[in-house]
gemmi code that builds the backbone of each chain (N, CA, C; Angstrom):
import gemmi

chains = {
    "A": [
        ("MET", (121.999, 111.198, 108.547), (121.721, 110.077, 109.450), (122.769, 108.980, 109.240)),
        ("ARG", (123.421, 108.589, 110.361), (124.430, 107.539, 110.257), (123.729, 106.171, 110.223)),
        ("ILE", (124.186, 105.325, 109.327), (123.632, 103.962, 109.271), (124.726, 103.017, 109.754)),
        ("ASN", (124.398, 102.183, 110.752), (125.356, 101.188, 111.211), (125.172, 99.946, 110.332)),
        ("THR", (126.081, 99.766, 109.382), (125.895, 98.692, 108.396), (126.091, 97.305, 109.011)),
        ("THR", (126.912, 97.219, 110.068), (127.084, 95.919, 110.737), (125.769, 95.504, 111.407)),
        ("ALA", (125.133, 96.472, 112.076), (123.838, 96.192, 112.707), (122.796, 95.835, 111.644)),
        ("LEU", (122.893, 96.510, 110.512), (121.944, 96.256, 109.417), (122.086, 94.812, 108.901)),
        ("VAL", (123.333, 94.392, 108.689), (123.576, 93.029, 108.193), (123.097, 92.006, 109.228)),
        ("ARG", (123.414, 92.262, 110.517), (123.024, 91.294, 111.559), (121.514, 91.222, 111.727)),
        ("SER", (120.841, 92.367, 111.590), (119.375, 92.326, 111.714), (118.760, 91.605, 110.514)),
        ("ALA", (119.396, 91.730, 109.337), (118.901, 90.986, 108.163), (119.091, 89.485, 108.383)),
        ("VAL", (120.249, 89.090, 108.925), (120.501, 87.660, 109.192), (119.470, 87.129, 110.201)),
        ("ALA", (119.231, 87.900, 111.275), (118.265, 87.469, 112.297), (116.871, 87.312, 111.683)),
        ("THR", (116.491, 88.257, 110.844), (115.151, 88.232, 110.224), (115.013, 87.030, 109.289)),
        ("ILE", (116.048, 86.800, 108.496), (116.007, 85.690, 107.533), (115.888, 84.344, 108.261)),
        ("TRP", (116.644, 84.177, 109.351), (116.539, 82.919, 110.105), (115.202, 82.818, 110.833)),
        ("PHE", (114.676, 83.979, 111.274), (113.342, 83.935, 111.887), (112.329, 83.402, 110.870)),
        ("VAL", (112.360, 83.944, 109.651), (111.395, 83.528, 108.614), (111.537, 82.030, 108.335)),
        ("ALA", (112.789, 81.569, 108.192), (113.022, 80.158, 107.855), (112.560, 79.230, 108.985)),
        ("VAL", (112.947, 79.565, 110.216), (112.583, 78.704, 111.350), (111.070, 78.756, 111.592)),
        ("ALA", (110.483, 79.964, 111.478), (109.030, 80.090, 111.687), (108.261, 79.314, 110.613)),
        ("ALA", (108.769, 79.339, 109.373), (108.090, 78.622, 108.279), (108.018, 77.130, 108.590)),
        ("VAL", (109.131, 76.567, 109.028), (109.182, 75.127, 109.288), (108.485, 74.791, 110.619)),
        ("ALA", (108.817, 75.554, 111.667), (108.292, 75.246, 113.001), (106.771, 75.363, 113.047)),
        ("SER", (106.206, 76.341, 112.316), (104.748, 76.513, 112.368), (104.023, 75.394, 111.620)),
        ("GLU", (104.739, 74.676, 110.729), (104.144, 73.508, 110.068), (104.177, 72.294, 110.994)),
        ("ILE", (105.245, 72.224, 111.786), (105.424, 71.062, 112.667), (104.600, 71.207, 113.950)),
        ("TYR", (104.548, 72.433, 114.470), (103.932, 72.688, 115.780), (102.717, 73.613, 115.590)),
        ("ALA", (101.534, 73.022, 115.537), (100.298, 73.766, 115.222), (100.040, 74.974, 116.139)),
        ("PRO", (100.305, 74.878, 117.473), (100.050, 76.063, 118.315), (100.831, 77.306, 117.870)),
        ("LEU", (102.014, 77.096, 117.301), (102.792, 78.248, 116.809), (102.084, 78.891, 115.609)),
        ("LYS", (101.565, 78.028, 114.735), (100.821, 78.542, 113.574), (99.598, 79.317, 114.058)),
        ("ASN", (98.914, 78.757, 115.054), (97.732, 79.429, 115.603), (98.095, 80.766, 116.240)),
        ("PHE", (99.287, 80.804, 116.859), (99.735, 82.064, 117.453), (99.910, 83.128, 116.365)),
        ("PHE", (100.539, 82.750, 115.239), (100.711, 83.719, 114.144), (99.352, 84.151, 113.594)),
        ("VAL", (98.421, 83.200, 113.525), (97.069, 83.533, 113.063), (96.430, 84.545, 114.026)),
        ("SER", (96.642, 84.321, 115.334), (96.017, 85.207, 116.341), (96.585, 86.631, 116.264)),
        ("VAL", (97.804, 86.738, 115.772), (98.438, 88.065, 115.678), (97.847, 88.869, 114.519)),
        ("ALA", (97.665, 88.196, 113.369), (97.261, 88.969, 112.176), (96.314, 88.205, 111.248)),
        ("ARG", (95.467, 87.416, 111.788), (94.387, 86.718, 111.069), (94.853, 85.616, 110.114)),
        ("HIS", (96.119, 85.623, 109.692), (96.647, 84.545, 108.853), (98.102, 84.326, 109.254)),
        ("HIS", (98.530, 83.053, 109.246), (99.897, 82.783, 109.748), (100.965, 83.509, 108.940)),
        ("TRP", (100.713, 83.654, 107.610), (101.710, 84.330, 106.756), (101.804, 85.813, 107.103)),
        ("THR", (100.646, 86.439, 107.371), (100.652, 87.855, 107.758), (101.332, 88.019, 109.112)),
        ("GLY", (101.042, 87.082, 110.022), (101.679, 87.121, 111.343), (103.197, 87.046, 111.221)),
        ("LYS", (103.681, 86.142, 110.363), (105.135, 86.017, 110.162), (105.695, 87.284, 109.527)),
        ("SER", (104.931, 87.870, 108.603), (105.389, 89.114, 107.947), (105.547, 90.237, 108.968)),
        ("VAL", (104.545, 90.370, 109.848), (104.584, 91.420, 110.880), (105.787, 91.205, 111.794)),
        ("PHE", (105.979, 89.944, 112.232), (107.102, 89.639, 113.121), (108.448, 89.848, 112.410)),
        ("ALA", (108.512, 89.523, 111.123), (109.771, 89.708, 110.386), (110.174, 91.187, 110.401)),
        ("ILE", (109.209, 92.067, 110.132), (109.502, 93.514, 110.127), (109.881, 93.980, 111.529)),
        ("LEU", (109.134, 93.494, 112.521), (109.431, 93.882, 113.915), (110.828, 93.434, 114.334)),
        ("ILE", (111.165, 92.178, 114.013), (112.482, 91.647, 114.403), (113.599, 92.449, 113.736)),
        ("PHE", (113.418, 92.753, 112.450), (114.437, 93.538, 111.744), (114.654, 94.884, 112.449)),
        ("CYS", (113.557, 95.574, 112.773), (113.656, 96.901, 113.415), (114.250, 96.794, 114.820)),
        ("VAL", (113.745, 95.829, 115.603), (114.184, 95.721, 117.003), (115.670, 95.341, 117.072)),
        ("VAL", (116.094, 94.357, 116.258), (117.510, 93.945, 116.290), (118.392, 95.103, 115.819)),
        ("TYR", (117.950, 95.818, 114.785), (118.765, 96.951, 114.306), (118.906, 98.014, 115.403)),
        ("LEU", (117.795, 98.362, 116.038), (117.851, 99.397, 117.090), (118.692, 98.931, 118.278)),
        ("ALA", (118.591, 97.622, 118.608), (119.367, 97.083, 119.731), (120.869, 97.118, 119.437)),
        ("LEU", (121.232, 96.925, 118.170), (122.657, 96.852, 117.811), (123.191, 98.165, 117.235)),
        ("TYR", (122.329, 99.163, 117.153), (122.677, 100.410, 116.461), (123.969, 101.041, 116.975)),
        ("LYS", (124.198, 100.947, 118.306), (125.369, 101.620, 118.884), (126.625, 100.753, 118.878)),
        ("MET", (126.514, 99.540, 118.360), (127.696, 98.669, 118.344), (128.756, 99.213, 117.386)),
        ("LYS", (129.982, 98.750, 117.617), (131.086, 99.189, 116.769), (130.923, 98.579, 115.372)),
        ("GLU", (131.202, 99.365, 114.358), (131.136, 98.851, 112.982), (132.196, 97.769, 112.787)),
        ("SER", (131.849, 96.733, 112.040), (132.794, 95.659, 111.766), (133.987, 96.203, 110.967)),
        ("ASP", (135.183, 95.644, 111.267), (136.366, 96.043, 110.495), (136.329, 95.431, 109.097)),
        ("SER", (135.508, 94.410, 108.954), (135.465, 93.716, 107.665), (134.021, 93.569, 107.168)),
        ("PRO", (133.440, 94.676, 106.681), (132.059, 94.576, 106.185), (131.924, 93.615, 105.013)),
        ("THR", (133.022, 93.426, 104.280), (133.005, 92.489, 103.145), (132.695, 91.069, 103.639)),
        ("LYS", (133.335, 90.715, 104.765), (133.116, 89.386, 105.356), (131.664, 89.261, 105.827)),
        ("SER", (131.129, 90.357, 106.403), (129.742, 90.328, 106.894), (128.774, 90.075, 105.742)),
        ("ILE", (129.042, 90.696, 104.587), (128.143, 90.506, 103.430), (128.238, 89.065, 102.925)),
        ("ARG", (129.462, 88.530, 102.902), (129.630, 87.133, 102.484), (128.832, 86.220, 103.430)),
        ("GLY", (128.915, 86.517, 104.729), (128.162, 85.742, 105.716), (126.664, 85.853, 105.483)),
        ("LEU", (126.206, 87.053, 105.175), (124.772, 87.269, 104.913), (124.310, 86.415, 103.734)),
        ("LEU", (125.129, 86.363, 102.690), (124.774, 85.554, 101.508), (124.695, 84.067, 101.877)),
        ("ILE", (125.664, 83.609, 102.652), (125.679, 82.188, 103.051), (124.440, 81.865, 103.905)),
        ("HIS", (124.132, 82.751, 104.876), (122.955, 82.537, 105.732), (121.680, 82.503, 104.882)),
        ("THR", (121.596, 83.394, 103.899), (120.388, 83.465, 103.053), (120.203, 82.166, 102.266)),
        ("VAL", (121.303, 81.676, 101.688), (121.216, 80.436, 100.898), (120.824, 79.269, 101.805)),
        ("LEU", (121.457, 79.177, 102.981), (121.149, 78.058, 103.902), (119.695, 78.125, 104.377)),
        ("ALA", (119.230, 79.330, 104.716), (117.840, 79.483, 105.173), (116.868, 79.112, 104.048)),
        ("GLY", (117.182, 79.514, 102.829), (116.348, 79.166, 101.667), (116.312, 77.664, 101.454)),
        ("LEU", (117.476, 77.024, 101.601), (117.541, 75.561, 101.429), (116.750, 74.837, 102.512)),
        ("LEU", (116.781, 75.393, 103.743), (116.003, 74.788, 104.835), (114.511, 74.809, 104.482)),
        ("ILE", (114.037, 75.958, 104.018), (112.605, 76.091, 103.669), (112.264, 75.147, 102.514)),
        ("ALA", (113.056, 75.219, 101.436), (112.766, 74.387, 100.254), (112.869, 72.907, 100.624)),
        ("GLY", (113.912, 72.539, 101.366), (114.110, 71.140, 101.743), (112.948, 70.618, 102.566)),
        ("TYR", (112.480, 71.440, 103.517), (111.380, 70.976, 104.371), (110.116, 70.742, 103.541)),
        ("PHE", (109.759, 71.742, 102.697), (108.489, 71.593, 101.970), (108.557, 70.497, 100.907)),
        ("ILE", (109.718, 70.247, 100.315), (109.863, 69.124, 99.376), (109.706, 67.805, 100.143)),
        ("TRP", (110.400, 67.699, 101.277), (110.304, 66.479, 102.105), (108.858, 66.246, 102.561)),
        ("HIS", (108.205, 67.338, 102.996), (106.835, 67.244, 103.496), (105.886, 66.763, 102.397)),
        ("TYR", (106.087, 67.254, 101.185), (105.215, 66.855, 100.064), (105.460, 65.394, 99.695)),
        ("LEU", (106.737, 65.009, 99.617), (107.070, 63.648, 99.200), (106.658, 62.604, 100.242)),
        ("SER", (106.674, 63.015, 101.523), (106.362, 62.037, 102.570), (104.872, 61.987, 102.900)),
        ("ALA", (104.083, 62.868, 102.292), (102.634, 62.909, 102.602), (101.913, 61.720, 101.982)),
    ],
    "B": [
        ("MET", (93.316, 85.796, 85.020), (94.397, 86.663, 85.514), (93.800, 87.810, 86.323)),
        ("HIS", (94.309, 87.992, 87.526), (93.830, 89.048, 88.410), (94.795, 90.235, 88.327)),
        ("PHE", (94.251, 91.462, 88.360), (95.138, 92.625, 88.202), (96.175, 92.734, 89.320)),
        ("LEU", (95.839, 92.182, 90.515), (96.805, 92.234, 91.624), (98.048, 91.376, 91.333)),
        ("ILE", (97.856, 90.286, 90.547), (99.021, 89.466, 90.179), (99.937, 90.289, 89.279)),
        ("GLY", (99.309, 91.039, 88.367), (100.091, 91.904, 87.477), (100.866, 92.945, 88.261)),
        ("LEU", (100.198, 93.563, 89.243), (100.866, 94.581, 90.068), (102.014, 93.947, 90.867)),
        ("HIS", (101.710, 92.797, 91.500), (102.704, 92.095, 92.322), (103.936, 91.733, 91.476)),
        ("ALA", (103.679, 91.123, 90.327), (104.796, 90.716, 89.462), (105.516, 91.943, 88.897)),
        ("GLY", (104.730, 92.964, 88.529), (105.328, 94.179, 87.954), (106.248, 94.874, 88.947)),
        ("PHE", (105.755, 95.078, 90.174), (106.600, 95.709, 91.212), (107.844, 94.851, 91.480)),
        ("GLY", (107.636, 93.543, 91.571), (108.752, 92.641, 91.880), (109.808, 92.654, 90.784)),
        ("GLU", (109.350, 92.612, 89.513), (110.323, 92.583, 88.412), (111.033, 93.928, 88.270)),
        ("LEU", (110.295, 95.035, 88.482), (110.955, 96.350, 88.436), (111.968, 96.478, 89.585)),
        ("GLY", (111.600, 95.934, 90.755), (112.527, 95.926, 91.894), (113.778, 95.124, 91.558)),
        ("ALA", (113.590, 93.975, 90.925), (114.735, 93.141, 90.523), (115.609, 93.900, 89.529)),
        ("LEU", (114.976, 94.561, 88.564), (115.742, 95.310, 87.548), (116.494, 96.484, 88.178)),
        ("ALA", (115.911, 97.062, 89.244), (116.602, 98.151, 89.948), (117.943, 97.635, 90.490)),
        ("PHE", (117.944, 96.395, 90.990), (119.198, 95.865, 91.544), (120.159, 95.416, 90.439)),
        ("LEU", (119.620, 95.082, 89.256), (120.508, 94.851, 88.109), (121.186, 96.177, 87.733)),
        ("TRP", (120.416, 97.254, 87.816), (120.951, 98.590, 87.538), (122.090, 98.907, 88.541)),
        ("VAL", (121.861, 98.582, 89.813), (122.891, 98.804, 90.840), (124.162, 98.026, 90.477)),
        ("VAL", (123.972, 96.773, 90.030), (125.126, 95.947, 89.639), (125.922, 96.650, 88.544)),
        ("ILE", (125.210, 97.138, 87.539), (125.883, 97.770, 86.388), (126.639, 99.036, 86.833)),
        ("GLU", (126.013, 99.815, 87.724), (126.675, 101.041, 88.206), (127.951, 100.715, 88.988)),
        ("LEU", (127.970, 99.558, 89.669), (129.105, 99.225, 90.543), (130.206, 98.434, 89.841)),
        ("ILE", (129.999, 98.089, 88.581), (131.055, 97.336, 87.870), (132.328, 98.185, 87.786)),
        ("ASN", (132.136, 99.456, 87.458), (133.281, 100.377, 87.414), (132.843, 101.669, 88.108)),
        ("PRO", (132.818, 101.673, 89.449), (132.164, 102.786, 90.153), (132.927, 104.121, 90.065)),
        ("THR", (132.154, 105.174, 89.905), (132.656, 106.545, 90.020), (131.750, 107.234, 91.038)),
        ("ASP", (132.090, 108.457, 91.437), (131.248, 109.174, 92.407), (129.801, 109.255, 91.915)),
        ("GLY", (129.636, 109.642, 90.672), (128.294, 109.798, 90.096), (127.540, 108.481, 90.044)),
        ("ARG", (128.250, 107.413, 89.672), (127.589, 106.096, 89.568), (127.150, 105.582, 90.940)),
        ("VAL", (127.974, 105.803, 91.968), (127.602, 105.354, 93.318), (126.391, 106.143, 93.818)),
        ("ARG", (126.394, 107.455, 93.546), (125.220, 108.277, 93.962), (123.956, 107.783, 93.265)),
        ("ARG", (124.089, 107.474, 91.960), (122.922, 106.987, 91.201), (122.490, 105.610, 91.734)),
        ("ALA", (123.472, 104.743, 92.004), (123.154, 103.394, 92.523), (122.400, 103.490, 93.856)),
        ("THR", (122.778, 104.476, 94.697), (122.111, 104.636, 96.001), (120.632, 104.974, 95.802)),
        ("LYS", (120.370, 105.918, 94.862), (118.970, 106.300, 94.603), (118.180, 105.132, 94.004)),
        ("VAL", (118.812, 104.412, 93.077), (118.118, 103.280, 92.427), (117.846, 102.168, 93.452)),
        ("ALA", (118.798, 101.927, 94.358), (118.602, 100.897, 95.393), (117.445, 101.272, 96.314)),
        ("CYS", (117.348, 102.577, 96.648), (116.241, 103.045, 97.497), (114.896, 102.786, 96.786)),
        ("PHE", (114.868, 103.103, 95.488), (113.670, 102.857, 94.680), (113.364, 101.349, 94.635)),
        ("GLY", (114.415, 100.534, 94.516), (114.251, 99.075, 94.492), (113.655, 98.549, 95.791)),
        ("VAL", (114.102, 99.112, 96.926), (113.552, 98.701, 98.232), (112.045, 98.976, 98.254)),
        ("ILE", (111.659, 100.184, 97.822), (110.231, 100.564, 97.832), (109.433, 99.610, 96.931)),
        ("LEU", (109.982, 99.311, 95.746), (109.273, 98.422, 94.806), (109.093, 97.018, 95.395)),
        ("LEU", (110.117, 96.510, 96.083), (110.002, 95.161, 96.666), (108.981, 95.133, 97.800)),
        ("PHE", (108.908, 96.220, 98.583), (107.875, 96.281, 99.635), (106.471, 96.361, 99.005)),
        ("LEU", (106.344, 97.127, 97.915), (105.043, 97.209, 97.234), (104.647, 95.845, 96.676)),
        ("SER", (105.633, 95.107, 96.165), (105.360, 93.764, 95.640), (104.897, 92.842, 96.779)),
        ("TRP", (105.515, 92.993, 97.933), (105.155, 92.209, 99.130), (103.696, 92.498, 99.517)),
        ("ILE", (103.341, 93.778, 99.564), (101.986, 94.171, 99.994), (100.935, 93.702, 98.986)),
        ("THR", (101.167, 93.940, 97.693), (100.168, 93.556, 96.679), (100.047, 92.031, 96.578)),
        ("GLY", (101.202, 91.356, 96.603), (101.186, 89.885, 96.548), (100.504, 89.308, 97.773)),
        ("GLY", (100.784, 89.899, 98.920), (100.182, 89.432, 100.168), (98.679, 89.616, 100.165)),
        ("TYR", (98.226, 90.755, 99.658), (96.778, 91.019, 99.620), (96.080, 90.003, 98.710)),
        ("TYR", (96.681, 89.743, 97.550), (96.104, 88.765, 96.625), (96.105, 87.377, 97.261)),
        ("TYR", (97.227, 87.029, 97.904), (97.388, 85.705, 98.528), (96.308, 85.470, 99.589)),
        ("LEU", (96.023, 86.511, 100.381), (95.065, 86.348, 101.481), (93.617, 86.402, 101.023)),
        ("THR", (93.371, 87.065, 99.899), (91.986, 87.188, 99.438), (91.674, 86.121, 98.385)),
        ("ASN", (92.126, 86.333, 97.156), (91.766, 85.415, 96.070), (92.417, 84.042, 96.173)),
        ("TYR", (93.733, 84.026, 96.415), (94.463, 82.749, 96.374), (93.953, 81.775, 97.420)),
        ("GLN", (93.861, 82.240, 98.666), (93.420, 81.356, 99.752), (91.982, 80.883, 99.545)),
        ("VAL", (91.157, 81.769, 98.987), (89.720, 81.463, 98.852), (89.467, 80.463, 97.727)),
        ("ALA", (90.108, 80.665, 96.568), (89.746, 79.857, 95.402), (90.911, 79.087, 94.778)),
        ("VAL", (92.051, 79.730, 94.622), (93.129, 79.147, 93.801), (93.818, 77.963, 94.491)),
        ("LYS", (94.040, 78.088, 95.795), (94.760, 77.033, 96.539), (94.069, 75.672, 96.383)),
        ("ALA", (92.769, 75.647, 96.625), (92.026, 74.383, 96.544), (92.021, 73.840, 95.113)),
        ("LEU", (91.932, 74.768, 94.158), (91.923, 74.393, 92.737), (93.239, 73.696, 92.376)),
        ("ILE", (94.356, 74.298, 92.763), (95.666, 73.713, 92.442), (95.830, 72.359, 93.131)),
        ("LYS", (95.422, 72.273, 94.390), (95.610, 71.029, 95.139), (94.778, 69.877, 94.574)),
        ("ALA", (93.659, 70.238, 93.900), (92.816, 69.195, 93.298), (93.236, 68.896, 91.859)),
        ("GLY", (94.167, 69.695, 91.324), (94.572, 69.555, 89.924), (95.695, 68.554, 89.725)),
        ("PRO", (96.247, 68.522, 88.499), (97.290, 67.521, 88.197), (98.656, 67.859, 88.808)),
        ("TYR", (98.861, 69.112, 89.233), (100.165, 69.497, 89.809), (99.997, 70.090, 91.219)),
        ("PRO", (99.565, 69.262, 92.182), (99.346, 69.799, 93.537), (100.616, 70.355, 94.174)),
        ("TRP", (101.789, 69.879, 93.692), (103.062, 70.386, 94.235), (103.247, 71.870, 93.939)),
        ("ALA", (102.492, 72.391, 92.938), (102.610, 73.825, 92.631), (102.214, 74.652, 93.854)),
        ("HIS", (101.271, 74.131, 94.658), (100.966, 74.824, 95.917), (101.839, 74.280, 97.057)),
        ("SER", (101.816, 72.961, 97.221), (102.424, 72.351, 98.422), (103.923, 72.615, 98.535)),
        ("VAL", (104.588, 72.762, 97.417), (106.024, 73.054, 97.472), (106.297, 74.494, 97.004)),
        ("ILE", (105.866, 74.806, 95.789), (106.297, 76.086, 95.180), (105.714, 77.298, 95.923)),
        ("THR", (104.391, 77.310, 96.155), (103.803, 78.469, 96.854), (104.372, 78.594, 98.256)),
        ("GLU", (104.477, 77.441, 98.939), (104.976, 77.476, 100.326), (106.399, 78.042, 100.384)),
        ("VAL", (107.241, 77.622, 99.432), (108.622, 78.138, 99.411), (108.617, 79.610, 99.018)),
        ("LYS", (107.850, 79.941, 97.971), (107.848, 81.332, 97.458), (107.382, 82.317, 98.523)),
        ("GLU", (106.293, 81.973, 99.223), (105.723, 82.939, 100.164), (106.666, 83.247, 101.323)),
        ("HIS", (107.596, 82.307, 101.603), (108.548, 82.561, 102.696), (109.867, 83.139, 102.186)),
        ("VAL", (110.401, 82.557, 101.106), (111.709, 83.035, 100.609), (111.589, 84.468, 100.095)),
        ("PHE", (110.410, 84.832, 99.572), (110.220, 86.210, 99.099), (110.547, 87.224, 100.201)),
        ("MET", (110.212, 86.839, 101.449), (110.401, 87.779, 102.569), (111.865, 88.142, 102.800)),
        ("PHE", (112.786, 87.344, 102.244), (114.215, 87.679, 102.409), (114.565, 88.958, 101.624)),
        ("LEU", (113.902, 89.109, 100.467), (114.349, 90.124, 99.501), (114.338, 91.568, 100.023)),
        ("PRO", (113.232, 92.054, 100.625), (113.241, 93.462, 101.054), (114.357, 93.761, 102.063)),
        ("PHE", (114.684, 92.775, 102.913), (115.715, 93.014, 103.933), (117.119, 93.007, 103.317)),
        ("LEU", (117.329, 92.111, 102.352), (118.609, 92.126, 101.624), (118.749, 93.451, 100.867)),
        ("ALA", (117.633, 93.912, 100.311), (117.646, 95.167, 99.542), (117.983, 96.354, 100.456)),
        ("ILE", (117.450, 96.343, 101.686), (117.751, 97.434, 102.633), (119.254, 97.434, 102.959)),
        ("VAL", (119.844, 96.238, 103.066), (121.288, 96.159, 103.360), (122.087, 96.816, 102.227)),
        ("VAL", (121.729, 96.499, 100.975), (122.439, 97.109, 99.825), (122.306, 98.628, 99.882)),
        ("TRP", (121.083, 99.107, 100.046), (120.858, 100.564, 100.106), (121.633, 101.183, 101.279)),
        ("GLY", (121.566, 100.542, 102.452), (122.220, 101.086, 103.654), (123.726, 101.218, 103.478)),
        ("ILE", (124.347, 100.209, 102.872), (125.812, 100.261, 102.682), (126.170, 101.352, 101.658)),
        ("LEU", (125.391, 101.414, 100.582), (125.649, 102.465, 99.570), (125.485, 103.849, 100.189)),
        ("LYS", (124.457, 104.006, 101.003), (124.151, 105.298, 101.636), (125.252, 105.666, 102.634)),
        ("GLN", (125.698, 104.668, 103.431), (126.670, 104.954, 104.488), (128.068, 105.219, 103.928)),
        ("TYR", (128.519, 104.386, 102.999), (129.903, 104.528, 102.513), (130.000, 105.470, 101.316)),
        ("GLY", (128.946, 105.590, 100.542), (128.896, 106.548, 99.428), (130.112, 106.485, 98.526)),
        ("THR", (130.697, 107.631, 98.283), (131.789, 107.698, 97.308), (133.091, 107.082, 97.836)),
        ("ALA", (133.127, 106.725, 99.133), (134.312, 106.012, 99.651), (134.462, 104.660, 98.949)),
        ("LEU", (133.371, 104.157, 98.396), (133.408, 102.870, 97.693), (134.242, 102.959, 96.410)),
        ("VAL", (134.456, 104.173, 95.927), (135.161, 104.339, 94.649), (136.661, 104.097, 94.829)),
        ("GLU", (137.244, 104.630, 95.905), (138.700, 104.538, 96.084), (139.106, 103.627, 97.238)),
        ("ASP", (138.605, 103.961, 98.468), (139.099, 103.283, 99.675), (138.492, 101.903, 99.903)),
        ("LYS", (137.292, 101.709, 99.432), (136.553, 100.484, 99.804), (136.148, 99.699, 98.560)),
        ("LYS", (137.125, 99.447, 97.692), (136.788, 98.757, 96.430), (136.280, 97.338, 96.657)),
        ("ASN", (136.854, 96.652, 97.658), (136.401, 95.280, 97.949), (134.956, 95.276, 98.451)),
        ("LEU", (134.621, 96.309, 99.240), (133.244, 96.414, 99.738), (132.285, 96.679, 98.569)),
        ("ALA", (132.719, 97.539, 97.645), (131.887, 97.813, 96.458), (131.636, 96.519, 95.692)),
        ("ARG", (132.671, 95.675, 95.594), (132.538, 94.390, 94.888), (131.538, 93.482, 95.627)),
        ("SER", (131.600, 93.487, 96.961), (130.667, 92.660, 97.748), (129.224, 93.148, 97.601)),
        ("VAL", (129.055, 94.483, 97.581), (127.698, 95.033, 97.410), (127.177, 94.661, 96.024)),
        ("LEU", (128.079, 94.702, 95.037), (127.692, 94.301, 93.671), (127.195, 92.853, 93.667)),
        ("ILE", (127.920, 91.973, 94.357), (127.531, 90.546, 94.391), (126.179, 90.383, 95.099)),
        ("LEU", (125.981, 91.135, 96.194), (124.701, 91.043, 96.919), (123.548, 91.554, 96.044)),
        ("ALA", (123.784, 92.637, 95.315), (122.742, 93.172, 94.417), (122.439, 92.166, 93.303)),
        ("ALA", (123.487, 91.514, 92.777), (123.286, 90.498, 91.727), (122.485, 89.321, 92.282)),
        ("PHE", (122.765, 88.967, 93.537), (122.037, 87.871, 94.196), (120.550, 88.230, 94.325)),
        ("ILE", (120.267, 89.490, 94.703), (118.866, 89.944, 94.820), (118.175, 89.837, 93.460)),
        ("PHE", (118.876, 90.259, 92.416), (118.324, 90.187, 91.053), (117.994, 88.737, 90.683)),
        ("LEU", (118.952, 87.835, 90.907), (118.750, 86.428, 90.527), (117.644, 85.773, 91.361)),
        ("LEU", (117.652, 86.037, 92.676), (116.630, 85.443, 93.553), (115.236, 85.967, 93.169)),
        ("SER", (115.152, 87.244, 92.820), (113.858, 87.822, 92.421), (113.317, 87.129, 91.186)),
        ("PHE", (114.198, 86.878, 90.209), (113.702, 86.226, 88.990), (113.455, 84.730, 89.199)),
        ("LEU", (114.161, 84.127, 90.143), (113.855, 82.740, 90.516), (112.439, 82.688, 91.102)),
        ("ILE", (112.122, 83.685, 91.924), (110.799, 83.755, 92.544), (109.729, 84.050, 91.488)),
        ("ALA", (110.079, 84.877, 90.497), (109.134, 85.128, 89.388), (108.861, 83.818, 88.647)),
        ("GLY", (109.890, 82.989, 88.488), (109.718, 81.676, 87.855), (108.791, 80.784, 88.670)),
        ("MET", (108.888, 80.895, 89.991), (107.975, 80.126, 90.857), (106.538, 80.591, 90.629)),
        ("GLY", (106.366, 81.904, 90.446), (105.034, 82.456, 90.157), (104.466, 81.851, 88.887)),
        ("TYR", (105.328, 81.669, 87.889), (104.898, 81.045, 86.625), (104.421, 79.612, 86.876)),
        ("LEU", (105.178, 78.871, 87.704), (104.799, 77.474, 87.992), (103.461, 77.403, 88.737)),
        ("ILE", (103.239, 78.350, 89.654), (101.970, 78.375, 90.401), (100.813, 78.671, 89.448)),
        ("SER", (101.006, 79.661, 88.568), (99.959, 79.988, 87.587), (99.695, 78.797, 86.677)),
        ("SER", (100.764, 78.091, 86.282), (100.594, 76.907, 85.428), (99.824, 75.817, 86.157)),
        ("GLY", (100.076, 75.667, 87.467), (99.343, 74.685, 88.265), (97.860, 74.987, 88.284)),
        ("ALA", (97.525, 76.284, 88.418), (96.106, 76.685, 88.440), (95.482, 76.501, 87.057)),
        ("ARG", (96.226, 76.888, 86.008), (95.685, 76.771, 84.642), (95.448, 75.298, 84.285)),
        ("SER", (96.394, 74.437, 84.633), (96.245, 73.001, 84.339), (95.044, 72.419, 85.072)),
        ("ALA", (94.820, 72.878, 86.303), (93.667, 72.385, 87.074), (92.360, 72.807, 86.404)),
        ("LEU", (92.329, 74.052, 85.883), (91.129, 74.523, 85.190), (90.907, 73.742, 83.896)),
        ("GLU", (92.001, 73.508, 83.152), (91.904, 72.752, 81.891), (91.376, 71.340, 82.155)),
        ("GLN", (91.834, 70.742, 83.260), (91.389, 69.396, 83.614), (89.877, 69.373, 83.875)),
        ("LYS", (89.395, 70.479, 84.481), (87.958, 70.569, 84.789), (87.142, 70.727, 83.515)),
        ("ILE", (87.641, 71.545, 82.576), (86.886, 71.914, 81.380), (86.925, 70.804, 80.337)),
        ("LEU", (88.139, 70.233, 80.120), (88.296, 69.271, 79.021), (87.871, 67.859, 79.424)),
    ],
}
model = gemmi.Model(1)
for chain_id, residues in chains.items():
    chain = gemmi.Chain(chain_id)
    for i, (resn, *xyz) in enumerate(residues, 1):
        res = gemmi.Residue()
        res.name, res.seqid = resn, gemmi.SeqId(i, " ")
        for name, pos in zip(("N", "CA", "C"), xyz):
            atom = gemmi.Atom()
            atom.name, atom.element = name, gemmi.Element(name[0])
            atom.pos, atom.b_iso = gemmi.Position(*pos), 0.0
            res.add_atom(atom)
        chain.add_residue(res)
    model.add_chain(chain)
structure = gemmi.Structure()
structure.add_model(model)
structure.setup_entities()
């Protein structure tokens, strides 16, 4: 089975940003949190289900794309996106706690 | 201490160690080491998903029902409001990063030994990042447990 590693990296980036944005947005906008609850009884489970779905759907959508000439650069980008998304989540919840 | 916490932490730490193993195999890769790293990375992916499922089950049953309120009423409410909130979301990055490591090892295989040395180095760095992030998250678990223990001590003493 051929694995398209460029599609894999891009689907990981999409999933990571989905998790980060959903984490913050569902705290700010209650209807979004309720939507995740309606999907899987708890907002965290709803986000988990969507994270897996997004990873699979983006990978399948990009599966036939041309492999990147520079997979090394793609991995570096993935690391940067992961750190930034993590900082967004941590920054929001620290700010939210301190401002409460 | 609930047995699900032990399972969650155990799967997570074994998953983290699997990626440390991948790092060690890729420091000076040979055909055999890359093949072994691919199998270990696959095992690491499975362990991180198991940690996700067991941790999630505990979080939705015991934690939400009893522990969350206990921590929030205790001396370190930030253990829930900041640490749990960050941990429960950042943890979700790990299985997907792990799949990327496994996928690249599986796709390029022994080409990483000669033709794609820079890629092997990048995969090594990503595996090391997974290892470090996993243990950072384990440290968050310690802080959450300490928040709950301190809240109980405050009630008893």
